C-alpha positions in Angstrom: -3.1 -57.4 -54.7 -5.0 -60.2 -53.1 -8.5 -59.4 -52.1 -10.1 -60.7 -49.0 -12.6 -63.2 -50.3 -13.7 -64.4 -46.9 -17.0 -63.1 -45.5 -18.0 -61.9 -42.0 -18.6 -65.5 -40.8 -14.9 -66.3 -41.0 -14.1 -63.3 -38.7 -16.8 -64.3 -36.3 -15.2 -67.8 -36.0 -11.9 -66.3 -35.1 -13.5 -64.0 -32.5 -15.3 -66.9 -30.8 -12.1 -69.0 -30.7 -10.3 -66.0 -29.0 -13.1 -65.7 -26.5 -12.9 -69.4 -25.7 -9.2 -69.3 -25.2 -9.4 -66.3 -23.0 -12.1 -67.9 -20.8 -10.2 -71.1 -20.4 -7.0 -69.1 -19.5 -8.9 -67.1 -16.9 -10.3 -70.2 -15.3 -6.9 -72.0 -15.2 -5.0 -69.0 -13.7 -7.7 -67.7 -11.4 -6.0 -67.5 -8.0 -9.0 -67.8 -5.7 -12.6 -68.7 -5.6 -15.2 -66.0 -5.8 -16.0 -65.9 -2.1 -12.4 -65.8 -1.2 -11.8 -63.0 -3.7 -14.7 -61.0 -2.3 -13.5 -61.5 1.2 -10.0 -60.3 0.3 -11.4 -57.3 -1.5 -13.5 -56.4 1.5 -10.5 -56.7 3.8 -8.4 -54.6 1.5 -11.1 -52.0 1.2 -11.5 -51.9 5.0 -7.7 -51.5 5.4 -7.7 -48.7 2.8 -10.5 -46.9 4.7 -8.7 -47.2 8.0 -5.5 -45.9 6.4 -7.4 -43.0 4.8 -9.0 -42.1 8.2 -5.7 -42.3 10.1 -4.0 -40.2 7.4 -6.8 -37.7 7.5 -6.6 -37.4 11.3 -2.8 -36.9 11.0 -3.2 -34.3 8.3 -5.9 -32.6 10.4 -3.6 -32.5 13.5 -0.8 -31.1 11.4 -3.1 -28.5 9.9 -4.2 -27.5 13.4 -0.6 -27.1 14.5 0.2 -25.0 11.4 -2.9 -22.9 12.1 -1.9 -22.3 15.7 1.6 -21.4 14.7 0.3 -19.0 12.0 -2.0 -17.3 14.5 0.8 -16.9 17.0 3.1 -15.4 14.3 0.4 -13.1 13.0 -0.4 -12.0 16.5 3.2 -11.3 17.2 3.6 -9.3 14.0 0.4 -7.4 14.7 1.7 -6.4 18.2 5.1 -5.4 16.7 3.3 -3.4 14.0 1.1 -1.6 16.5 4.2 -0.7 18.6 6.0 0.6 15.6 2.9 2.7 14.6 2.6 4.1 18.1 6.3 5.1 18.1 5.9 6.7 14.7 2.9 8.6 16.0 4.8 9.9 19.0 7.7 10.9 16.8 5.4 12.6 14.3 3.5 14.5 17.1 6.9 15.6 18.5 8.0 16.8 15.1 4.8 18.7 14.6 5.0 20.3 18.0 8.6 21.3 17.3 7.6 22.9 14.0 4.7 24.7 15.7 7.1 26.1 18.3 9.6 27.2 15.6 6.7 28.9 13.7 5.6 30.7 16.9 9.2 31.9 17.6 9.7 33.0 14.0 6.4 34.9 14.1 7.3 36.6 17.3 10.7 37.5 15.9 9.1 38.9 12.8 6.6 40.9 14.8 9.4 42.4 16.9 11.2 43.5 13.7 8.1 45.2 12.4 7.2 46.9 15.7 10.8 48.3 16.2 10.7 50.6 13.2 7.1 51.6 14.1 8.2 52.4 17.6 11.2 54.4 16.3 8.9 56.4 14.1 6.6 57.1 17.0 9.5 58.0 19.3 11.0 60.4 16.6 7.6 62.0 16.2 7.3 62.5 19.9 10.8 64.1 20.0 10.0 66.4 17.2 6.8 67.5 18.9 8.7 68.1 22.1 11.2 70.1 20.3 8.6 72.2 18.6 6.7 72.9 21.7 
């Protein structure tokens, strides 16, 4: 195994050579001067902001349309639900009234059955009294 006998100074030299090569390459391939680049960045930023604003407005308009559509649908469903509930109330009230009427009729029928034997007993007692007198 070979050991690295070089010190830290050797590594620093390679680093400085790499930095120099990178700086030269950047200067050679730089597309524009600093002022031109800043101007282009400002224009691109301005266009991006305009696009974001326009897109935001469009999304806001769509959201408003969806909201209005949702409100209309909910209102329609609410009205249909209220109508359904009112119809159910009417049917329920009619069923209760029918049941009450049936109960009254059954009660009157039962009272008539009870009173018939009582009336017969009273009539028989009256006949016996008349016969004995």
